Every structure is written in C-alpha cells, then in structure tokens.
N, C-alpha and C positions, 0 to 999 in steps of 0.2 A: 661282751659287746663286739659285734662283727664290724668289718670294714665298711665304709659307706659305698653305696652303689656308684660305680664310676663308668657306667655305660653311657656312651654318647650316641645320639641319634641325629642323623642328617637326612634331609630330603635330597634325592639325586634324580637326574634325568638321563636317559639313554638317548642321545641325540640322533642316533641312527634309526631308532624305532619311532621317534616322535614325528607326527605329521603337522604339528602346529595348529591343532584344533583350538586350543586355548581354554578348554574347560577347567584345567587345573588352576588357572589364575582366578577363576570365580570361586572354586571350592576351597582354595587356600590363599585367599587375599592376604597380602602382607608377607607371605612366604614365597610367592611366585609372582613374578611380573613378566610381561611379554615383551619381546624385542620388536622391532619394526616389521618383521615378517610373521609375527604371531607365535614364535617359538619361546618356550619358557626359559626364564633365568631364575634359578632357585637361590634361596638364602644360603650363603656359605658359612653356616654356623650351626652349633648344636641347638636342638629344639627342646623347649620345655614341654611338660606333659600336655598342656592345652594345645600347643602348636603341633605336637605329635598326633593328636586326635584329628586336627584339621588336615594335616599332611596325609594322614591315613585315608581320609575321605577323598582327597585328590588322587591318591594312588588307586583307590577302588574305582573312581569315576573316570579314569583315563581310558579312552576307547582303544588306544594302541598299546597299553600296558608299558608305557615308556617311563613312568615314574616308579621309584622304589624308595623304601626307607633303608638306610645303611646304618646298622647298629653295630657298635664296636665296644668291646670291653676295654677299659683303660686302666 
C-alpha cells in the first residue's frame, strides 16, 4: 500500500498581470472575491477536487492569464 497523495493545490493571482476584470469571481465564486477596485482576493488554503475544477475554469477564463494553480507535493 503506497503513501497517500499529499499534493496541495492553491489558486494564486499574479497582481502585476491582473487588470481587475473580475471574471474570476463569477467563475470561481466562493474561492475568489473582489476588492473595492475589482481585483481578486483568492482563498489562502488548499483546494479540494471540486474547488480545483472551479478554479481551473477561472484560470482558463482569465483574459490576462493572471490566475494560476500552484500545485506542490508535500
């Protein structure tokens, strides 16, 4: 029996690339909220499988490619 998968995945934003379009908040509601200027504030925690799918949609839908999934083996 192998060791359990200890990969963690978090949604991240590149603030330099972001233009504050806000599409991410619609695509990943609950994981992304917008500040008063329309820039994303992302959840600072590991995502479960369902959240990873929603976050992946937000990453794919970002017109500035400012979002990414950060996967780390632990």
